[in-house]
N, C-alpha and C positions, 0 to 999 in steps of 0.2 A: 679174637680168641685171647682169653686172659693168660698172662704169663706170670708165674710166681717163682722166685728163686731165693734161696738162702744158702750161700755157699762160702767155702774157704778154699783158696788155692794157694799153695806155697811153691815158689820157684827160687831155689837158692836162698838169698837173703830177702827176697821180696815176698809179700803175702797180700793176696786180694781177699778181703772179707766184707761181704755186703749182703744186704737183704733188700729186695726190690720186687715190686709188683707193677705190671703194666696192664691196664684194663683193656677189654675188647675194643678195637677201633681207635685206641690211643696211640699217639706218636710221642715217644720219649727220647729226648736228646741226652747223650752222655758226653760231657765236656771234661777236658783235663789235658794237662801238658803231657809230653812224652814220658813214659814210665809211670803214669798214674794208675794203669791197670785196665785201660780200655780194650786193648787187644786181647788180654787174658780173659776178660769178660766175654768177648765175642767168641773166642775159641771154646770156652766152656759151654756157651749156649749152642754153638754149632756141633758140639760133640767131638771136637778135635783134641780135647784134653779132659781128663777126669778130675773133678774137684777132690781134694783130700777129705772134705766132709761137706755134708749138705745135700740139698734136694732141689731139682728143677722140674716144674710141671708146666705144661702148655695145654690149654683147653681141657683140663682135667686129666690129661695123660702124663704119667711119670716118665720123664726123659732121662733123668739121672737121679739116683738115690745111692749115695756112698755107703749108707748103713746096710743096704740089702744087696749091693753089687749091681743094681740095675743101671744099664748104660746103653740107651738106644743109639745105634750107629747114625752117622750124619745123614745118610741118604733116606732114612726112615723117620726123620724128625719132623718133617713138614715145615722146614725153615728155609727161606730163600735168602740169598746173599747178593748184595750189590756193592761191589768194591770200587776202588779208585780206577783200576784197570778193568775195562769192559769184559776182557777174557772171552771174546767171541771166537767161535771155531772159524779159523781163516779159510778153510776149504768149503764152507757152506755159505749159501746165500743168507741174507738177513732173515727171510721168511723161514728158512730151514733151521736157523739158529733159534728162533722163537718157538718153533714147533717141536724142538728136541724134547723139552720137558713133557708136554702133553703126550707125545707119541711114546715116550719111555714109560708112561703110566698106562699105556694101552688104549688111549683115546683114539677113535677112528680117524683116518686121514681127512675125511670130510669135516668132522667136528673140529679137528685141530686147525684146519685151514680157516674155518670161520672164526675161531678164537684168535688166530694170528692176525687176521684182517682187522678185527675189532681192536686188539691191543696196539697194533702199529698205528692205527688211527688215533687211539687215545693218547699216544706219546708223540703225535705229529711226525711219524716216520713212515707213513704208508708208501710214499714215493720211493723209498729205498728198498722195497721188498726183494727186488731181483738183484740187488747189488751184493758184492762180497765185502767183508769188513775192511779190506785194504783200500776200498774205494770210498770210505767214509771219513769225515773229519772226526776229531775227538768228541765234539758235542753230539754229532749224529750217532756215533758208536755208543755213547752212553745212553742215548734215548732208546736204542735197540736193546741195550743191556737191561734197562728198566722193564721193557716189554717181556724180555725173556725171563726175568726174575718173577714177574707176575703170572706168566703163563703156567707155571707149576702150581698156581693157586696155593701159595704157602700160608700156613696159619700165622706165621710170624715172619716179617721181613727185616733183615739186618742190613743197615746201610752204613758201610764203612768208608768214611771220608769220600762220598760219591762225587764231589766236585773238585777235589784237591788237584787232580791232574789236568783240569780244564783251564783255558786261558780266561782272563778276567772278563772278556766280552761274552763268552759263551755261558758262564755260570749263572747269571741272573735268569735267563730264559729257562735253563734246566731246572733251577729251583722252583720257578713258577709252575712248570709242567709237572714236576714231581709232587708239589703241594696239591695241585688239582687232582692228580691221579689218586693220591692217598686219601684225599677227602671224599672223592666220588666213590671209591671202592670200599671205604670203611676199613682199610687194612690196618692191622696192628703192626707197629714198627718200632724198632730201636735204632736210633741214629747216633753213630759215633763220629765226632767231629772236633776239630780245633777251632772252627770258625763260628763265632757267635751269631753271624748272620744266618747260617744254616738252621740254627736252633730257633731264631726269631721267626723265620718264614715257615718252617716246617713243623715245629714241635709244639705240642700242648703243654708239655712239662719238661723241665730240665733237671738233670742230676749232675752234680759236679764231683769228680773224683780227684783225690790227692793221696798219694802214698797207699793206694789200694783200698781206701775207705771213702764213703760218701761224706763230704764236708758241707754240702748245701744242696737243697732240692726244693722244688716248688714250681708254680706257674711261671712260664718262660719269661714274660715281660717283667714280672716282679723280681725274679732272681737277677736278671741282667741289667735292669734299670735301677734297682735298689739292692745291690749285693750286700750280704750281711758279713762277708769275710773279705779281707784284703786280697786273698787268693782269687776269689771270683771276680773282683774288680779288675785284677790284672788280666784275667782271661778275656773279659769283655773288651778292655783296651780301647773304648770308643765312647763318644757321647751319644746318648739315646734319649729321645723324648717321646712319650706315648700320647696318643690322641685319637681323633676320629678323622678319617679322610673326607675332605670336602672338595668342591670344584676348584678352589684356589690353592689347595695344599693341605697340610696337617693342621686341624683345628684343635687348639689347646686352650680351653677357656675362651678369653677374648682375643687371643693371639692366633695368627696363622703363620705357619712355617712353610716357606716355599722351598721346593726341591725338585729333583728329577725322579721320574717313576720308571724304574727298570722293567717292571712287569705290571700289567693292568691291576688296578685296585677298584673295587666297587665303592661308590660314594656311600658314606654313612657307616662304613665298616671300621673296626679298630685297625690302627696302623701305627707305625713308628717312624720317626725321623732319625736317621743315623748319620753321624759325621765324625771324622777323626779330629782329635784335639789339635793336630797340626794345621787343620783347615780354619781354625778360629783366630781371627785377627783381634788384637786388643788395643783399645784406644783410651786415653785419659780424658778426651773430650768427644762430644758427639761426632761421628765420622762424617766427612763431607760427602756430597752426592746423596743418593737415595738407595743405599743397600737394602735388600728386602728382608734380611734376617738380622736384626740388631736387638741385643738384650742388655738392659742396664743391670749392673751387678756390683757387688762388693767383694773384693779379694779376701779369700779365707785363708789360703796358705800357698806357699811356694816350696817346691821340693825338687831335687835333682831327678832327671828322667833321661838316662843315657847322656848324650851330649847336650841336652836341652834342659830347660827348667819348666816344670809342669805347674801351672796356676790352677788352683781349685777355687770355685766360687763359694762363698759363705752363704750368701743370700741374694735375693733380688732387690733392686732399688724400688721397683714399681709394684712389688707384691706377689707375683706368681711363684708358687713354691717349686715348680718344675725346673727353675733356673738353678736352684741350689745343687751343688755337686758337679756342675758342668766343668770341663777341663779345657785348658788351652796350653799348647806347647810353644815356648818362646826360647830364643837364644839368651844367654846370660847378658850379652850386650844390650838386647832389647829391654830386658828387665831393668837394667841399670839406667838406660836412657829415659825410660818411662817413669822411673821412680816408684816402681811397684813394691808394695809391701802389704801385709794384712791390714784390712780396714780401708784401703784406698778404693774410691769409686771408679769404676771402669765401664766401658761399653764394649761388648763382644759382638763382632760382626762375622757372619758366615755367608759366603756366596751361595746362591741357590744351586749352582752347578756342583758344589761340594757336598750337598745334602741329598741323601738317597731316602726316598719314602718307600717303605715296604709294608705289605699286608702282614698281619699277625695270624699265625695258626690258631684256628678256633675263633677268629674274630668276626666271622660272617654270620 
């Protein structure tokens, strides 16, 4: 279901002013630091606040029109919300939680039960149907929350930092599950997140907010791997290489990047290798042994980065353009010991265990 909005919302000294369209079946990620306007956007879409000016339409229905006073209440908007907190009813079983939406819409008990069974299976939570929320782990509860959000068959699904409250071990499996569910259902969704990995795995397109305005937008991999603004580069905060997933890792031209695969990736599909600049070791001569990921490069620049020095690659020694722009974080002592400065040839090494290979939304 297509979403179109062109709104202005003012709150004290802050103003959100943006124009955005989300196509039917598209997943759009909204990135931005705290105070960028993400929560204000969600509140306007959900009907929790009225824009000072502008109009919001969903699937051809006018939800908000400041010029005519139209403002559809939240429960009649056809919008579902999945937040950080699963917000499950503690006194109900998992099955009853998921059935709450359909039953509230007048769907029969039999049809609701069939829907609940299908959705809990879709999110790999069928075995929890008879449990109560207090008996679930955080990851299990969030799976149930996904099923409950979908059970109301929303025309638009709002995802508000859905993995922020999960531990690092649970988040990859939840991302993979949600990616599969969104793709299989063709659901239109708007994802608000601080984490670029959420955008990489789930979103077809990314929108970057700063100061209540869109500062950059476009296809997810393009924006995060080749940011056009320093602000977007800071949001990404990681090294990213795009390629095609193969039997031995990520294939990028004649090079294969080895890494671990948190969630299954189909061979031949688009994927990315992601690693932190702090995971990159820098050598001024070829490293000993046989590290699996070694890139020859020329130092482009050195700049302060907190307590560390961030090295940026100017270009590759061997030719592949994807090495350009990679970053490595070193201590000031290491920079001095290695004699690093712009123009020096180096070898960058990254252990396979430090590299995560992720599928890309829309890449299959």
